[in-house]
N, C-alpha and C positions, 0 to 999 in steps of 0.2 A: 203548845209550841214544839213538843218533841215529835209529834206525828209527821209533819212535813219533812223532818230530817230523815226519818225512816223511809219515806217514799223516795227521797233522792238517792239513798244508798241502794235500794233495790233497782232503781232505774239505771244506775251506773254499772250494775253487774251484767245487764243484758247484752250490751255491745261486747263486753269481754267474752261472754259465752259464745257469741257469733264468731268473733275473731279466732277463738280457739278451734272451733269446728273447721273454719276455713284453713287454718294452719295445718290441721291434721289431714285435711283433704289434699292439700298440696304435697305434704310429705308422702302420703300414700301414692299420689299420682307420679311423683318423681321416682319413687322406689319401683313401682310397677313398670314405668318406662325404661328404667335401667335394666330390670330383669328381662323385659321384652327385647331390648337392644342386645343384651348378652346372649340370649337365645338365638336371635337372628345372626349375630356374628359368629356363633359357633357352628353354623351350617356352612356347607360348601356352595360356592357360586362359580359360575363361568362368566368371565368378563373378557371383552375384546379390548386390547390395549395396542396403540400404534407406537412403534419404535422406529427411529431413524436407523439406517443401515449403512455400513461402510464395508469396503472390500480390501483385502490385503493379499500379498504374494501372488501378483499376476505373473504369468509365465514370462521369463526374462526376455525372450526373443519376440514377444507379441505386444501389440498395442490395441487397446479397446477403441472401437469406432462407433459403437451405438450407445444410446442413453439407457442407463440402468434404473431399476426401481430404487427410489430413495428411501422408502419406508416399508416396513413389514407389519401386517396386522396379525397379532398373536392372540389366540384364544387361550386364556389361562383359567384353570380350575383349581381353586384353593379355598380355604376357610375364610370367612369374612374378616376375622381378626387380622390375618396376615395381609389380606388385600388392602384393608384400611391402613395398616401400618406402612406398607410400601407406598401407598398413595400419599401419605402425609410426610414421610421422611426420605423418599427416594424419588428424585427427578429422573424421568426416562432418559437414559443416555444412549448414544448410538451402540448398536450391536455390530460386532465385526465378524465377517465371514472370511475364513481362510480358504482362498481359492485352491491352493495346492492340495487341500484335503478333500474337497468336494466337487471340483470342476470336472465335468465329463464332456467328451467330444461327441458331437452329433454324427450319425452315420452319413456317409457319402458327402461329407463337407469338410473343407479345410479351414473354414472360418467360424463355423457355428459351434457354440458350446452351451452347456446348460448346467443348472444345479437343481436338484429336487429338494424342495424345502422340507419335505417329510423326513429327510435325513439330518435335519439341523436341530431337532428338538432339544437334545442334550447340550449341544454346543451353545445354543442361544440361551437355554434356560439357566445355565451356570453364570451367564453374564448379567441377568436381569433380576436376581434375587428370587427366582421361581424355579429352582432345579426340580426336574421331574413333574412340573405342573403345567407345561405347555401341551395342549391337546390338539391344536390346529394352527397352521400358518398360511396366510394368504399374501401373495399369490402362491400357488402350488409349485410353480417352476420359475426360475430366474434364467433369462436368456442373455447370452454374450456373443458378440461378433468380434473376433480377434484377428487382426491382420499382422503380417510380418513387420517387425519394427526396423526402421531405417534411421541412421544417425548422420549428422553433418555438423561440421564446425563452422560457425559463422561469426562475423564481428558484431559488436554491440554498439547501438546508438543510444545515447543518453538524452533524455528530454527534461530540461530544467528551465524554469523561468525564475530568474533571481533579480532582486532589487536590493540596493544597499542603503544603509543609513547615511545621513549626511557626513561627508568627508571620508567615507569608507568605500573601498573598491576591491575587486578581485586582485589578489597578489599572485603573480605567475599564472598558472592555468589550473583548471579543474582536473583532479586526478580520480580515476575510477579503475577498479579491478574486479574481475578480469576484463580485458578488452575484447575477448572472444569467448564463446560458450559452446557446449555440445548440446545440440537439439535432437531429440528423438521423437519419432511419430510415424504416421502413415506416409508411404512413399509419395502419394499424390500431393501432400502438403509440403513435405520436406523438399521436393524438387523445386518448389516455387520460392524458397527462402534464399535471400542473399545477405540478410542481416536480421537481427532482432532488436527491438527498441523497448525501452523501459516505459513505465507509466509516466504520465506527465505530472511533475511536481513543481509547485510554486512556493517560493519562500520570499518574504518581504522584510525590509528594515534590518538587513543583516549587519552586524557590527562585531562579529567574532568568527574565528575559524569554525567550520562545520564539518562533522563526520556523521554519516548516516548510511542507511542501506536503502536500496531501491528495488522494488519488485518489477517483474516484466509485465508488459501490457496484458490485460485480461483476454485479449483476442487469441493468444496462444493457448491458454487453457481451454477456451471454447473449441479450438481446433484440435484438441487432444494431444498437444505437444508437451513433452517433458524437457525442461531446460536445466542443465547442470553446469555451474551451480545455480540455484534458484534465486539468489539475491546478489545484487551488485553493491560493492562497498565504494562509497563516494567520499571524497575529501575536497572541501572548498576552502582554500587558503584566503584569508581576508586580512587586509592591513589598512590602517588609518593613513590617509593621504593629505598632503598640503599643497597649496599652490605657490609657485615661484615664477620668476621671470629673469631673462637675461637679454642684454643688448648685443646684437651681432652685426659686424661689418659685412655687407653683402658682397660676395665674390661673383664675378662674371664667368660663366662657363660657355663652352662651344663658341669660341671667338677665333675662327680659322684665319681671318684676314688681319688679325692683331690690331683691331680698331682700338683707339683710345676712347674709353667710354666713361662718361660721368653720369652718376645716378643721383636722383633727388627723391628721397634722402639717401644718404650713404649707409645708413644703419636701419635695422628693423628690430622691433621688440618681440621676443618669443615668450609666450606664457605657457607654462607646462605644470603638470601635477606629478608628484613623486611621493613615495611612501616615506613616512617619518624615519624609518630605519635607514633609508638611503639618502636622506636629504643632505647630510653633511658631505657625502661623497661626490656630489654634483658640482662641476665647475664649468666656467664659460668655454674653456678650450675643448670641451667634449661636444660642442655644437658647431655646426657651420651652416650658413645660409647662402644660397646661390640663386642666380637668375640666368636663364638660358637665352643668350642674345640671338642665337640662330632661329629660335622659334618666333621671336618678336619680328625679326627681319623678314622671315618667310611669310608671316601673317600681316606684314606692314602695320604692325601695332606700334603705337606711341608709348606703350607701357610694357614693363617687364613683370612677370609673375615670380614672386619670391617663393622658393621652396627650401625645406630643411634637408640638407644632404647628409648630415650626420647628427646623431644624438644618442645618448645612452639607451640601451634596450629597456631599462626599467622606468623610463619616464614616458608620459603621454602628452603630446603636444595639443594644447587647447586653442591657441590663438597666435596668429602672426600679424603684427601691426606695424607698418602697412604690409598687405599681402601683394599689392601692386605698386610699382614705383615708375617714375618718369626717367627718361635717359636722353642723352645726346651723344652722337658719334663724332669723334674728332679724327679725321683721316690724315 
């Protein structure tokens, strides 16, 4: 009975031995891979990396009229360790080129300028965590066409589409500052401007005062115009409104022959809306309703049109009932 037990023990050791060999194999494989990676990373490599580019310090009296290169392709030579570190921990950010330091004027031209990128190695390398490692830059030359800058002061037109929550309306008027701006750019464009307008902004369901800024329309940037200030400050005063009404006796106007006139009815009901803050200040004597008899006689009309001749500036008339009345003349 003991013999089978010995057989089982020996059989159970075999898979353990295979697993141990496999384990040692993987350990050796991982160690050798790490050593291989370290050896590779310790070597120098040349890699091309594309960076966005911006430009600063344009000549004050000049304006750019051509499209510029938006990226630079930099050939960078450095050890693999550093290249891997920068790839993992640094996102390529725009490199800035100071035009005042590198811009050159082309011969026999008043508009053409250029920069040789071979002169930018140190200035760019210090910005991208690769100082002294930039070995080539494409393109080799950056071209600029600069014209004389012209300026003009023009008024602003604001473009807003506003809708208000129930019982809320605009209180007074929309305020914006400034109401005019200084625009700079090529003479051919500046001469065509009589105003500038903002982007079109829509706001719905407004129930409180708004204060925000508005940019100017994108078309001005595409036309290479500079607008100062670049943003418009906007204030939209909003107030809660309520509806009210008042009964008014109708007066007859333009009665040169002094006719005795009877109207049917003699009164009209005027419905208006007013802000809650002004509601208590409104009284019937602030309104007057009139009907022009001369218009009716000239048109041989049997009715008179009722019009509101006087009302507070802060109310809005919504309805006149009736708006037409019958009349008779008593000579």
